[in-house]
VEXBA-122394 format. One record per residue: residue in three letters; x, y, z of N, C-alpha, C, O, CB in turn. Coordinates in steps of 0.02 Angstrom, whole numbers, padded with zeros to 5 digits, always signed. Each point is the difference from the previous one (the first is absolute). Glycine has a CB too. Example, Ala and Ser with C-alpha at 12.3 -4.5 7.8 and 13.67 -1.06 7.14 Angstrom:
2
Ala+00660-00284+00390-00045+00059+00000+00045+00060+00000+00052-00001+00033-00147-00058+00029/Ser+00077+00112-00098+00042+00059+00003-00039+00055+00037+00025+00055+00008+00034-00087-00116/
REM end
This chain:
283
Met+04649+04901+04170+00013+00057+00044-00021-00016+00072-00056-00024+00011+00040+00105-00108/Glu+00059-00069+00144-00014-00016+00070-00052+00048+00028+00004+00060-00010+00112-00106+00024/Lys-00164+00018+00023-00052+00041+00030+00030+00042+00057+00047-00021+00034-00135-00065-00065/Asn+00059+00145+00040+00024+00043+00054-00046-00001+00060+00002+00045+00042+00053+00028-00126/Tyr-00099-00125+00088-00044-00005+00057-00020-00073+00012+00004-00042-00045-00046+00159+00022/Lys+00020-00130+00084-00030-00064+00019-00061+00015+00042+00000+00047+00040+00113-00107-00042/Phe-00166+00021-00007-00062+00012+00037-00036-00066+00010-00008-00038-00047-00001+00154+00001/Asn-00013-00129+00108-00038-00060+00015-00052+00014+00054+00008+00044+00042+00091-00115-00073/Ile-00153+00033+00028-00054+00004+00050+00004-00062+00044+00004-00056-00025-00077+00125-00052/Phe+00070-00059+00142+00002-00055+00048-00069-00033+00001-00050+00034+00009+00140+00023+00061/Gln-00092-00123-00078-00064-00034-00010-00031-00028+00064-00059-00018+00001+00099-00010-00113/Asp-00001+00025+00166-00025-00033+00061-00005+00050+00057+00043+00001+00044+00009-00110-00081/Asn-00103+00152+00035-00005+00053+00051-00049-00017+00055-00042+00041+00018+00071+00041-00106/Lys-00023-00143+00116-00043-00021+00055+00029+00017+00068-00034-00009+00051-00008-00082-00124/Asn+00104+00116+00075+00032+00012+00064-00029+00063+00033-00010+00051-00033+00115-00107-00009/Ile-00117+00051+00107-00033+00055+00035+00050+00051+00027-00010+00060-00008-00083-00140+00038/Asp+00146+00057+00003+00048+00046+00031+00035+00043-00052+00008+00060+00010+00008-00141+00083/Ala+00006+00050-00147+00033+00037-00054-00005-00040-00064+00005-00062+00001+00075+00117+00081/Thr-00089-00021-00138-00003-00036-00064+00024+00046-00056-00004+00061+00006-00091-00132+00036/Leu+00119+00041-00095+00020+00036-00060-00060+00010-00046-00048-00038+00003+00164-00009+00006/Phe-00112+00098-00051-00050+00009-00053+00034+00001-00068-00021-00036-00046-00052+00100+00125/Gln+00125-00024-00087+00038-00001-00062+00070+00026+00015+00013+00031+00051-00117-00014-00121/Tyr+00150-00031+00023+00069+00019+00010+00035+00005-00067-00023-00029-00049+00025-00027+00162/Gly+00054+00093-00114+00035+00007-00064+00064+00041+00005+00021+00020+00054-00130-00030-00109/Trp+00137+00020-00003+00064+00038-00006-00003+00039-00066-00031-00022-00048+00096-00065+00115/Glu-00033+00146-00068+00002+00038-00062+00062+00044-00003+00019+00032+00049-00144-00033-00053/Gln+00155+00003-00055+00051+00049-00017-00037+00054-00040-00014-00009-00059+00112-00076+00059/Cys-00112+00141+00033-00043+00050-00030+00036+00042-00053+00061+00010+00004-00125-00006+00103/Val+00027+00021-00154+00027+00047-00049-00004+00069+00032-00037+00010+00048+00001-00081-00148/Pro+00075+00120+00075-00002+00067+00030-00070+00029+00004-00039-00002-00048+00153+00020+00003/Leu-00130+00010+00103-00063+00034+00015-00061-00047-00002-00057+00024-00001+00108+00078-00046/His-00040-00168+00047-00055-00047+00004-00038+00013+00065+00031+00005+00053+00032-00092-00121/Ser-00129+00094+00065-00038+00020+00059-00060-00044+00012-00023-00037-00045+00060+00153+00026/Tyr-00064-00112+00080-00062-00034+00019-00038+00047+00046+00028+00029+00046+00024-00145-00057/Gly-00118+00123-00002-00042+00041+00043-00020+00065-00034+00019+00014-00057+00036-00065+00156/Pro-00093+00092-00062-00021-00011+00070-00051-00057+00006-00044-00008-00043+00064+00129+00066/Ala-00013-00160+00030-00043-00059+00009-00002-00019+00073+00040+00024+00040-00012-00064-00156/Lys-00076-00004+00133-00006-00029+00067+00009-00076-00006-00014-00029-00053-00062+00122+00092/Arg+00098-00123+00014+00006-00073+00003-00047-00028+00053-00019+00034+00048+00139-00027-00085/Asn-00140-00070+00028-00043-00033+00049+00041-00034+00054-00027-00018+00053-00059+00002-00141/His+00151+00005+00075+00044-00036+00047+00065+00038+00008+00011+00051-00033-00063-00162+00000/Tyr+00095+00087+00076+00067+00029+00008+00043-00017-00061-00002-00056-00025-00008+00048+00152/Leu+00048+00057-00150+00045-00011-00057+00068+00030+00017+00006+00060+00011-00103-00058-00093/Phe+00148-00045+00085+00068+00022+00017+00046-00007-00060+00004-00054-00030-00023+00021+00151/His+00053+00087-00139+00050-00001-00053+00070+00007+00031+00010+00038+00047-00093+00013-00130/Tyr+00130-00090+00056+00069+00007+00022+00044+00014-00061-00005-00034-00051-00015-00044+00149/Ile+00063+00128-00091+00039+00025-00057+00069-00032-00001+00038+00005+00048-00101+00104-00045/Phe+00079-00141-00058+00065-00033-00007+00052+00047-00031+00058-00001+00019-00116-00109-00030/Ser+00037+00150-00038+00046+00047-00032-00040+00059-00027-00061-00004-00006+00142-00089-00024/Gly-00045+00148+00015-00033+00058-00028-00035+00043+00052+00010-00007+00060-00023-00057-00163/Lys-00029+00110+00077-00034+00048+00043-00073+00008-00023-00019-00020-00055+00129+00080+00077/Gly-00150-00029+00021-00069+00014-00017-00032+00047+00051+00032+00023+00046-00040-00134-00102/His-00056+00124+00046-00036+00048+00041-00068-00029+00021-00033-00034-00039+00092+00130-00020/Leu-00078-00082+00121-00065-00021+00026-00037+00059+00029+00028+00042+00035+00018-00156-00010/Ser-00111+00119-00041-00045+00048+00032-00058-00039+00029-00031-00040-00035+00065+00134-00045/Ser-00050-00083+00144-00056-00035+00031-00032+00044+00052+00033+00043+00030+00022-00154-00050/Asn-00121+00101+00031-00035+00040+00050+00010-00031+00069+00010-00061+00006-00094+00097-00091/Asn+00081+00006+00137+00006-00025+00068-00069-00001+00034-00050+00013-00033+00168+00031+00040/Ser-00120-00059+00057-00063-00007+00035-00037+00066+00007-00060+00001+00015+00108-00097+00047/Ser-00013+00152-00073-00032+00066+00002-00024+00023-00068-00029+00054-00007+00101-00026+00104/Gly-00060-00069-00148-00021+00017-00067+00051+00041-00039-00012+00019-00057-00103-00023+00098/Glu+00172+00018-00009+00053+00038-00034+00043-00047-00042+00006-00059+00016-00006+00144+00077/Thr+00030-00058-00146+00043-00040-00043+00073+00012+00016+00023+00058+00005-00110-00053-00095/Ser+00125-00059+00099+00072+00004+00013+00037-00031-00059-00024-00048-00030+00006+00043+00156/Ser+00077+00032-00141+00041-00024-00056+00066-00026+00026+00029+00027+00047-00085+00054-00125/Tyr+00081-00134+00046+00063-00031+00021+00042-00016-00061-00025-00022-00051-00031-00027+00152/Lys+00122+00062-00095+00048-00021-00050+00033-00064+00025+00027-00001+00055-00007+00121-00095/Leu-00023-00173+00001+00023-00065+00022+00055-00027-00046+00003+00017-00059-00116-00039+00108/Glu+00156-00021-00020+00055-00028-00039+00013-00071+00023-00033-00026+00044+00083+00140-00061/Ala+00000-00146-00015+00017-00070+00014+00011-00012+00075+00030+00042+00034+00022-00050-00148/Gly-00077-00049+00138+00007-00018+00070-00055+00028+00044+00001-00009+00061+00120+00005-00080/Gln-00169+00038-00011-00056+00028+00037-00066-00031-00026+00000-00035-00051+00064+00144+00071/Gly-00118-00096+00015-00064-00028-00021-00056+00046+00019+00010+00051+00034+00035-00166-00022/Phe-00106+00097-00034-00058+00040+00020-00061-00045+00005-00008-00049-00036+00057+00151-00020/Leu-00092-00083+00104-00061-00037+00013-00061+00041-00020-00004+00060+00014+00060-00120+00081/Ile-00103+00027-00128-00066+00030-00014-00051-00038+00042-00004-00061-00006+00038+00095-00114/Cys-00072+00001+00161-00049-00031+00044-00068-00005-00036-00013+00038-00047+00074+00006+00148/Pro-00104-00089-00079-00067-00004-00029-00037+00066+00003-00003+00032+00053-00001-00152-00021/Gly-00024+00141-00089-00037+00062-00002+00040+00063-00008-00028+00055-00002-00053-00112+00069/Gln+00148+00052-00071+00044+00058-00004+00009+00021-00073+00017-00041-00043+00042+00005+00148/Ile-00069+00100-00119+00008+00027-00068+00075+00011-00012+00033+00032+00040-00148+00022-00038/Asn+00140-00080-00057+00072+00005-00013+00015+00006-00075-00040-00022-00042+00061-00044+00146/Thr+00036+00095-00118+00028+00002-00068+00075-00011+00006+00032+00030+00044-00124+00049-00087/Tyr+00120-00120+00000+00073-00008+00001+00026-00008-00071-00033-00027-00044+00028-00026+00158/Tyr+00066+00079-00124+00029-00003-00068+00076-00004+00003+00032+00021+00048-00129+00045-00092/Ala+00125-00095-00009+00072-00010-00005+00036+00064-00018-00028+00044-00034+00008-00163+00000/Asp+00081+00124+00056+00042+00058-00016+00012+00004-00075+00002-00051-00035+00053+00043+00148/Glu-00046+00068-00138+00010+00009-00072+00068-00025-00023+00006-00027-00055-00081+00125+00060/Lys+00127-00090+00036+00068-00019-00020+00020-00068+00027+00034-00038-00034-00005+00158+00030/Leu-00049-00136+00066+00018-00064+00031-00064-00035+00022-00014-00003+00060+00126+00049-00022/Pro-00151-00073-00084-00064-00032+00019+00011-00060+00045+00048-00038-00009-00098+00078-00098/Trp+00006-00048+00155+00009-00053+00049-00018-00069-00024-00042-00010-00045+00021+00095+00130/Glu+00054-00133-00054-00017-00071-00006-00025-00020+00069+00035+00008+00049+00052-00032-00141/Tyr-00149-00002+00095-00027-00019+00065-00039-00065-00004-00019-00023-00054+00014+00144+00085/Ala-00006-00150+00027-00044-00058+00007-00054+00017+00051+00011+00044+00042+00083-00126-00072/Trp-00151+00048+00026-00054+00017+00045-00038-00062+00023+00000-00052-00032-00010+00162-00024/Leu-00022-00103+00114-00044-00050+00028-00065+00035+00021+00002+00051+00034+00096-00123+00005/Glu-00154+00044-00059-00065+00024+00025-00026-00052+00049-00005-00059-00017-00020+00124-00091/Phe+00007-00044+00168-00019-00047+00053-00051+00032+00046-00014+00059-00004+00127-00113-00002/Asp-00142+00012+00049-00048+00024+00050-00009-00055+00052+00035-00050-00002-00094+00124-00083/Gly+00013-00064+00131-00013-00050+00052-00005+00032+00068+00013+00059+00009+00046-00144-00078/Met-00078+00044+00118-00010+00024+00068+00064+00028+00031-00004+00046+00041-00087-00129-00029/Lys+00149+00058-00031+00063+00021+00030+00036+00054-00041+00051+00026+00022-00042-00140+00027/Ala-00036+00130-00108+00035+00046-00045+00012+00068+00032+00056+00027-00003-00107-00087-00093/Leu+00000+00088+00127+00007+00066+00032+00053-00002+00055+00042+00045+00004-00162-00020-00030/Glu+00119-00078+00068+00049-00006+00054+00071-00005-00028+00045+00033+00025-00132-00089+00046/Phe+00097+00015-00124+00067-00008-00029+00026+00066-00027+00058+00017+00009-00086-00136-00038/Met-00016+00157-00005+00022+00064-00028+00016+00050+00055+00048+00038-00006-00118-00060-00096/Glu+00031+00022+00155+00014+00046+00056+00067-00018+00033+00037+00045+00020-00160-00030-00001/Leu+00137-00080-00013+00064-00020+00029+00059+00023-00044+00054+00015+00026-00111-00115+00025/Ala+00045+00103-00116+00053+00023-00046+00003+00076-00004+00040+00028-00037-00054-00133-00029/Gly-00030+00139+00104-00001+00073-00001-00034+00029-00060+00013+00057-00019+00091-00061+00083/Leu-00148-00035-00095-00034+00022-00061-00075+00010+00013-00028-00031+00045+00114-00029-00115/Gly-00117+00103+00030-00071+00010+00007-00025+00054-00047+00037+00024-00043-00029-00060+00161/Phe-00070+00056-00109-00032+00049-00043+00040+00066-00001+00006+00032-00052-00118-00085+00076/Asp+00138+00072+00034+00037+00063+00005+00075-00009-00006+00038+00049+00001-00129-00007+00071/Gln+00114-00103-00079+00072-00014-00007+00010-00054-00053+00012-00058+00017+00009+00091+00104/Pro-00026-00015-00186+00007-00050-00053+00072-00016-00019+00013-00050-00034-00121+00088-00007/Phe+00155+00003+00062+00069-00005-00021+00039-00050+00043-00002+00004+00061-00002+00114-00102/Tyr+00038-00165+00008+00038-00051+00036+00074+00004-00017+00019+00009-00058-00120-00084+00059/Arg+00143+00069+00051+00072-00004-00011+00029-00051+00050-00028-00011+00053+00034+00132-00095/Thr+00051-00150+00023+00030-00052+00041+00058+00027+00041+00023+00056-00009-00056-00141-00076/Lys+00056+00043+00132+00057+00019+00042+00067-00006-00037+00047+00036+00016-00113-00073+00083/Ser+00069-00009-00148+00064-00012-00033-00011-00027-00071-00055-00020-00017+00109-00003+00128/Arg+00000+00023-00151-00003-00026-00068-00014-00075+00000-00037-00025-00043+00116+00115+00006/Asp-00050-00127+00084-00012-00072+00005-00074-00014+00013-00028-00047-00028+00145+00030+00071/Ala-00147+00059-00002-00071-00009+00015-00042+00011-00062-00048-00036-00012+00068+00074+00129/Ala-00001+00011-00158-00037+00013-00062+00002-00061-00045-00050-00017-00032+00077+00139+00041/Glu+00030-00154-00013+00006-00059-00043-00043-00058+00025-00030-00036-00040+00146+00072+00011/Ser-00120-00045+00095-00040-00055+00026-00074+00010-00013-00036-00048-00013+00122+00030+00102/Ile-00110+00081-00086-00070+00014-00016-00014-00014-00074-00050-00031-00017+00047+00118+00108/Trp+00047-00064-00133-00007-00012-00072-00002-00075-00015-00041-00023-00041+00100+00132+00016/Asn-00016-00147+00057+00004-00072-00013-00065-00035+00019-00023-00044-00036+00146+00049+00056/Glu-00153+00014+00036-00063-00032+00021-00057+00016-00048-00040-00043-00017+00078+00049+00136/Ile-00041+00057-00141-00052+00018-00048+00009-00039-00065-00048-00026-00028+00040+00141+00079/Met+00070-00120-00075+00012-00032-00064-00008-00076+00004-00011-00033-00051+00089+00126+00021/Cys-00071-00121+00090-00015-00072+00008-00073-00014-00016-00017-00053-00025+00106+00044+00114/Ile-00132+00057-00075-00071-00006-00017-00010+00015-00074-00033-00038-00036+00001+00071+00153/Val+00059+00023-00140-00011+00023-00069+00027-00050-00051-00032-00011-00051+00037+00129+00091/Asp+00053-00146-00027+00033-00044-00049-00025-00072+00002+00020-00041-00042+00079+00113+00051/Asn-00143-00088+00038-00022-00069+00007-00076-00006+00004-00027-00025+00050+00134-00001+00008/Pro-00143+00051-00109-00073+00000+00003-00032-00069+00000-00059-00007+00017+00064+00116-00074/Phe+00033-00160+00036-00029-00067-00005+00016-00043+00062-00020-00058+00003+00030+00066-00127/Asn+00024+00021+00173+00011-00036+00062-00066-00004+00039-00047+00036-00014+00168+00002+00018/Ser-00123-00083+00044-00062-00011+00038-00019+00063+00039+00043+00043+00014-00016-00165-00005/Ser-00091+00128+00007-00023+00058+00039+00033+00001+00069+00011+00053+00028-00121-00056-00090/Ile+00125-00056+00089+00034-00003+00065+00070+00032-00005+00020+00037+00044-00084-00143-00015/His+00099+00090-00084+00066+00029-00011-00005+00076-00007+00040+00037+00030-00003-00143-00086/Gln-00085+00130+00017-00009+00071-00010-00018+00036+00065+00026+00054+00014-00061-00077-00132/Met-00009-00008+00157-00020+00032+00063+00057+00000+00049+00007+00047+00039-00124-00084-00058/Gly+00158-00015+00018+00059-00002+00044+00046+00058-00014+00024+00033+00046-00032-00157-00041/His+00020+00139-00069+00043+00056-00018-00034+00067+00013+00035+00050+00012+00020-00121-00097/Leu-00121+00074+00083-00034+00061+00019+00013+00017+00073+00013+00058+00017-00102-00080-00103/Tyr+00086-00029+00130+00015+00012+00071+00073+00016+00011+00017+00041+00043-00110-00118-00013/Leu+00138+00046-00069+00071+00018+00005+00011+00072-00023+00042+00036+00028-00010-00156-00046/Phe-00069+00141-00032+00003+00070-00023-00021+00047+00057+00034+00049+00013-00058-00085-00132/Phe-00032+00021+00152-00022+00041+00056+00054+00003+00054+00013+00053+00028-00133-00084-00052/Asp+00151-00025+00037+00052-00003+00052+00059+00045-00016+00021+00040+00042-00056-00158-00017/Val+00063+00112-00086+00058+00041-00018-00020+00073-00006+00041+00045+00014+00011-00142-00073/Leu-00113+00111+00036-00023+00069-00006-00002+00033+00069+00023+00057+00008-00090-00087-00110/Ile+00040-00005+00151-00006+00027+00068+00068+00006+00033+00017+00052+00027-00132-00101-00018/Arg+00154-00006-00010+00065-00001+00035+00048+00052-00026+00040+00027+00038-00057-00148-00018/Asn+00014+00137-00085+00049+00044-00030-00025+00070-00014+00034+00040-00032+00015-00140-00018/Ser-00108+00116+00075-00028+00066-00011+00036+00052+00043+00011-00010+00060-00121-00041-00088/Ala+00128+00107-00004+00032+00055+00037-00050+00035+00045+00019+00039+00043+00062-00024-00136/Thr-00146-00028+00084-00052+00031+00041-00041-00053+00037-00060+00010+00012+00055+00088-00092/Arg+00037-00152+00097-00036-00055+00033-00031+00023+00065+00029+00040+00037+00049-00121-00088/Arg-00139+00055+00065-00036+00018+00060-00012-00060+00044+00004-00057-00024-00058+00151-00037/Ser+00040-00082+00124-00022-00053+00045-00072+00015+00019-00016+00055+00022+00134-00074+00023/Leu-00162-00030-00054-00070+00010+00017-00010-00012+00075+00034-00043+00029-00069+00009-00145/Pro-00011+00069+00147-00013-00009+00072-00025-00070+00015-00029-00034-00043+00003+00155+00053/Ala+00038-00143+00050-00022-00067+00021-00076-00005-00003-00035+00051+00001+00137-00063+00073/Gly-00126-00049-00077-00071-00012-00004-00038+00030+00059+00026+00005+00055-00002-00109-00119/Asn-00087+00123+00051-00041+00029+00053-00071-00027-00007-00012-00047-00038+00084+00151+00042/Leu-00118-00074+00032-00069-00023+00000-00032+00006-00069-00040-00042-00020+00030+00075+00141/Lys+00028+00020-00158-00027+00009-00067+00021-00058-00046-00041-00024-00039+00044+00149+00055/Asp+00060-00146-00011+00024-00056-00040-00039-00063+00017-00015-00041-00043+00129+00093+00037/Leu-00130-00061+00071-00037-00059+00022-00070-00001-00032-00023-00053-00021+00087+00053+00129/Tyr-00096+00057-00112-00066+00003-00031+00003-00020-00074-00043-00036-00025+00010+00127+00106/Val+00084-00067-00115+00007-00016-00072+00013-00075-00008-00028-00031-00045+00073+00147+00022/Lys-00003-00144+00066+00013-00072-00004-00063-00041+00015-00012-00051-00031+00131+00072+00064/Glu-00159+00003+00015-00063-00034+00015-00047+00001-00061-00033-00049-00015+00045+00081+00136/Ala-00014+00025-00155-00042+00007-00059+00023-00048-00055-00041-00033-00032+00019+00153+00061/Leu+00088-00124-00040+00027-00046-00050-00015-00073+00017-00019-00039-00044+00111+00122+00021/His-00085-00100+00086-00013-00069+00021-00074-00017-00010-00016-00056-00021+00110+00063+00104/Phe-00137+00039-00067-00072-00012-00008-00018-00011-00073-00039-00045-00016+00016+00115+00118/Ile+00052-00030-00146-00013-00008-00072+00026-00067-00025-00034-00034-00038+00041+00159+00023/Glu+00054-00144+00036+00029-00064-00022-00044-00059+00021-00005-00049-00037+00119+00100+00046/Gln-00145-00047+00049-00039-00055+00026-00073+00000-00025-00034-00051+00003+00108+00053+00098/Asn-00097+00056-00125-00072+00006-00015-00016+00026-00070-00058+00015-00014+00042+00003+00135/Tyr+00066-00012-00165-00013+00028-00066-00051-00040-00040-00033+00028-00044+00149+00015+00045/Ser-00124-00107+00014-00047-00043-00037-00073+00013+00020-00045-00023-00034+00134-00063+00026/Phe-00099+00123+00061-00068+00019+00021-00015+00070-00027+00046+00038-00015-00038-00111+00120/Pro-00071+00091-00110-00018+00067-00026+00012+00056+00051-00046+00037+00018-00039-00091-00090/Ile+00147+00060+00096+00016+00051+00049+00010+00068-00034+00016+00003-00060+00038-00090+00133/Ser-00064+00140-00035+00010+00068-00025+00052+00035+00043+00023-00027+00050-00143+00031-00092/Val+00138+00057+00022+00046+00040+00039-00029+00013+00069+00036+00002+00050+00008+00052-00154/Glu-00110-00046+00108-00033+00011+00064+00010-00060+00046+00008+00008+00061-00093+00065-00118/Asp+00083-00134+00029+00011-00060+00040+00071-00003+00027+00012-00020+00058-00097-00040-00127/Val+00133+00081+00028+00070+00002+00023+00008+00049+00058+00033-00016+00049+00007-00014-00166/Ala-00071+00089+00110+00004+00050+00053-00033-00024+00064+00025+00013+00055-00024+00077-00143/Thr-00057-00124+00081-00035-00027+00059+00043-00051+00036+00002+00000+00062-00112+00020-00119/Phe+00144-00063+00019+00044-00049+00031+00056+00034+00039+00019-00023+00054-00045-00057-00147/Cys+00053+00134+00065+00054+00037+00033-00025+00047+00054+00039+00032+00036+00027-00040-00142/Asn-00134+00013+00113-00032+00043+00050+00021+00073-00010+00014+00036+00047-00016-00132+00034/Leu+00002+00117-00146+00019+00068-00017-00052+00031-00047-00037-00036-00034+00159+00006+00048/Asn-00125+00095-00014-00039+00036-00049+00026-00015-00070+00061-00001-00011-00087+00092+00095/Arg-00019-00101-00132+00021-00018-00068+00048+00052-00030+00051-00018-00029-00160-00042+00014/Asn+00092+00124+00022+00042+00052-00030+00069+00003+00033+00050+00011-00034-00153+00054+00008/Tyr+00105-00075+00092+00064+00002+00035+00044-00059-00021+00060+00009-00012-00115+00049+00109/Leu+00027-00118-00101+00039-00058-00022+00024+00010-00072+00057-00016-00016-00123-00059+00093/Gly+00022+00103-00119+00020+00013-00069+00059+00047-00004+00044-00009-00041-00161-00010+00007/Lys+00118+00070+00077+00055+00048+00002+00065-00034+00022+00053+00011-00030-00135+00082+00056/Leu+00078-00135+00026+00059-00036+00024+00027-00046-00055+00060-00005-00011-00103+00011+00130/Phe-00003-00041-00151+00019-00049-00051+00034+00035-00059+00051-00024-00025-00146-00050+00059/Lys+00068+00131-00056+00029+00036-00056+00069+00027+00018+00046-00002-00041-00161+00033+00002/Glu+00122-00005+00100+00065+00026+00022+00052-00055+00003+00059+00012-00016-00117+00077+00082/Ser+00038-00149-00046+00047-00055+00010+00019-00034-00066+00057-00021-00009-00104+00005+00122/Thr-00002+00009-00158+00012-00041-00060+00000+00040-00065+00023-00025-00052-00075-00068+00113/Gly+00026+00154-00060-00006+00038-00062-00061-00019-00042-00010+00027-00054+00133-00018+00055/Gln-00164-00056+00024-00060-00021-00035-00061+00010+00044+00005-00001+00062+00062-00083-00127/Thr-00125+00093+00033-00061+00003+00039-00018-00071+00021+00018-00049-00033-00058+00152-00028/Leu+00004-00109+00116-00022-00065+00025-00046-00033-00051+00003-00061-00010+00007+00101+00128/Gln-00054-00002-00150-00046-00026-00050+00039-00030-00059-00016-00055-00024-00070+00140+00058/His+00138-00049-00057+00039-00024-00057+00038-00063+00018+00004-00047-00040+00007+00164-00003/Phe+00017-00119+00104+00038-00059+00019-00046-00061+00005+00020-00055-00020+00062+00127+00081/Leu-00141-00064-00033-00047-00056+00006-00016-00028-00069-00001-00061-00009-00048+00112+00114/Met+00037-00007-00153-00014-00023-00068+00062-00032-00031-00004-00052-00032-00082+00143+00019/Tyr+00144-00059+00023+00063-00024-00028+00016-00070+00027+00021-00044-00038+00021+00162+00028/Tyr-00052-00129+00074+00014-00064+00031-00046-00053-00029+00022-00055-00017+00017+00111+00122/Arg-00103-00041-00109-00049-00048-00027+00015-00018-00073-00004-00058-00019-00081+00104+00099/Met+00102+00004-00119+00012-00013-00071+00063-00042-00012+00003-00039-00047-00061+00147+00020/Asn+00107-00099+00070+00060-00042-00006-00015-00072+00019+00027-00047-00030+00044+00146+00055/Lys-00114-00109+00025-00022-00068+00017-00041-00029-00057+00005-00059-00016-00005+00088+00138/Ala-00042+00013-00153-00040-00023-00057+00046-00020-00058-00014-00050-00034-00080+00126+00069/Ala+00147-00038-00047+00046-00016-00054+00032-00069+00011+00009-00038-00047+00012+00161+00029/Glu-00004-00138+00081+00028-00066+00015-00049-00056-00019+00019-00050-00030+00048+00101+00124/Leu-00131-00041-00076-00050-00051-00015-00014-00006-00075-00010-00055-00025-00041+00077+00137/Leu+00052+00034-00147-00010-00002-00072+00056-00039-00034-00012-00036-00049-00047+00147+00054/Lys+00119-00103+00021+00058-00033-00031+00006-00074+00020+00019-00041-00041+00038+00152+00041/Leu-00074-00128+00062+00016-00066+00026-00061-00046+00009+00008-00058+00019+00088+00111+00038/Ser-00156-00028-00070-00060-00042+00009-00043+00003-00062+00011+00040-00046-00008-00020+00169/Asp-00054-00064-00124-00049-00001-00054-00067+00028+00023-00051-00011-00033+00109-00088-00017/Leu-00059+00133+00106-00061+00031+00025-00026+00052-00049+00039+00032-00035-00002-00052+00153/Thr-00102+00028-00121-00029+00051-00043+00015+00069+00029+00017+00007+00058-00108-00085-00095/Val+00085+00129-00006+00011+00069+00022-00048+00018+00056+00019+00034+00048+00022-00002-00162/Asn-00102-00055+00109-00050+00014+00051+00020-00031+00067-00006+00032+00053-00083-00027-00141/Glu+00112-00068+00087+00022-00034+00061+00061+00035+00031+00004+00007+00061-00048-00116-00106/Ile+00090+00130+00003+00060+00034+00025-00019+00066+00032+00026+00019+00052+00044-00074-00142/Gly-00116+00091+00058-00023+00063+00029-00029-00010+00069+00014+00039+00046-00036+00003-00161/Lys-00018-00094+00124-00031-00014+00065+00053-00019+00052-00005+00019+00058-00099-00057-00115/Arg+00156+00002+00036+00054-00019+00046+00042+00061+00021+00038-00003+00048-00034-00111-00100/Cys-00010+00168+00014+00038+00061+00016-00045+00056+00026+00019+00058-00001+00064-00091-00087/Gly-00143+00013+00111-00042+00049+00034-00051+00036-00043-00032+00047+00024+00124-00034+00051/Tyr-00099-00034-00138-00047+00033-00045-00057-00048-00017+00011-00051-00033+00082+00124-00014/Gln-00153-00057+00068-00058-00041-00016-00027+00015-00070-00035-00042-00030+00007+00037+00152/Asn+00043+00063-00147-00023+00021-00067+00057-00005-00049+00051+00034+00008-00136+00044+00043/Gln+00078-00119-00103+00054-00011-00049+00017+00064-00037+00059+00012-00015-00096-00131+00003/Leu-00013+00160-00004+00014+00062-00036+00043+00047+00042+00047+00031-00026-00155-00043-00035/His+00093+00018+00126+00041+00042+00044+00071-00027+00005+00048+00038+00001-00151-00007+00064/Phe+00109-00098-00061+00067-00030+00003+00039+00014-00064+00058+00020+00004-00103-00110+00071/Ser+00015+00081-00133+00034+00011-00063+00022+00073-00007+00055+00014-00026-00122-00107-00026/Arg+00025+00139+00074+00019+00071-00003+00060+00014+00045+00046+00036-00020-00165-00006-00005/Ala+00118-00058+00085+00056+00010+00047+00064-00029-00028+00053+00030+00004-00133-00031+00092/Phe+00075-00059-00126+00060-00033-00028+00029+00042-00056+00060+00009-00004-00107-00122+00035/Lys+00004+00138-00075+00024+00040-00056+00030+00065+00024+00046+00027-00031-00133-00077-00042/Asn+00062+00076+00129+00027+00062+00028+00073-00010+00023+00040+00047-00003-00156-00014+00039/Ile+00133-00093-00013+00068-00014+00023+00045-00024-00057+00057+00024-00006-00104-00053+00117/Phe+00023-00016-00153+00042-00031-00051-00010+00027-00071+00036-00018-00046-00038-00083+00116/Asn-00047+00144-00079-00015+00032-00064-00027-00048-00054-00006+00020-00058+00095+00060+00086/Ile-00104-00142-00010-00032-00047-00046-00051-00041+00041+00003-00001+00061+00100-00005-00137/Ser-00148-00026+00042-00052-00039+00034+00030-00064+00030+00054-00021-00022-00141+00067-00057/Pro+00054-00077+00127+00025-00063+00029+00010-00055-00052+00049-00036+00003-00106+00066+00102/Asn+00010-00036-00153+00006-00052-00051+00061+00011-00045+00036-00047-00016-00160+00034+00018/His+00136+00075-00021+00058+00015-00043+00065-00010+00039+00050-00024-00027-00118+00106-00038/Trp+00067-00063+00130+00061-00011+00041+00015-00074+00004+00058-00020-00005-00083+00125+00072/Arg-00027-00146-00057+00010-00072+00004+00028-00028-00065+00045-00042+00001-00140+00035+00081/Glu+00070+00030-00139+00025-00023-00065+00074+00015-00009+00037-00040-00028-00151+00057-00019/Lys+00136+00041+00072+00069+00021-00008+00047-00034+00049+00060-00008-00015-00102+00116-00027/Asn+00017-00129+00100+00044-00023+00054-00009-00073+00020+00038-00025+00041-00040+00140-00002/Lys-00047-00149-00067-00011-00070+00018+00059-00043-00022+00021+00006-00058-00145+00010+00047/Pro+00153-00058+00055+00056-00043-00019-00021-00048-00056-00056-00025-00002+00101+00033+00119/His+00002-00018-00164-00015-00045-00057+00025-00070+00014-00007-00045-00042+00015+00142-00037/
REM end
């Protein structure tokens, strides 16, 4: 009997600007539902056939409901409470991508999507097909290289933005953007030292709370979380490609205390550094 779903987890999530977490496809049975639940990352569903329903809360805490059909899609943002289910008579067939990264918020805003606008529609039927094709290039090829998968993720972002009926143009860069870029550059150059958010703010000559607000508005992440996220991705590279001890790797990523490093790593990857190395070390 042929399966009515596909599901895979992306194994190489070291990319900072954008990365995959999991992806799949499903031909749902009538009234098949998910939720209410929250996600830790962005989750985009695209409907190939059939119909369904979405309920999600907005930034004011109110719940909005949407009736969706083939050629349309919906976005679930990190921390957003949502429930969705297939139509009773014409249950939907959809594919999905779960992703995140420094550029994820910007890409979704360019496509006209966000916490208060989860509903996606295209300009034309041809556009709908091109979006579906890019998603399925990822879903149908889980054994292709991570470079191949990431390439199609960026192509997906491109067709999603170009063909959105609610496409937006973001304002040109300003002084606030410059501060965020300065903060990113400082972290990239100094993550191996025991720097703190306060050190980043001092470098940018800004109040810590004000820089944190700018950073969150620009990237959708707190400065503290990004600093940890960046360090742990560098640690993952060393765990995979070197024979350094966990303690040495922690020190190279700004942690003098191995216990603190291991806790931070588990907070990002959900497993200990040693277990991650066992699963990902090249054979």
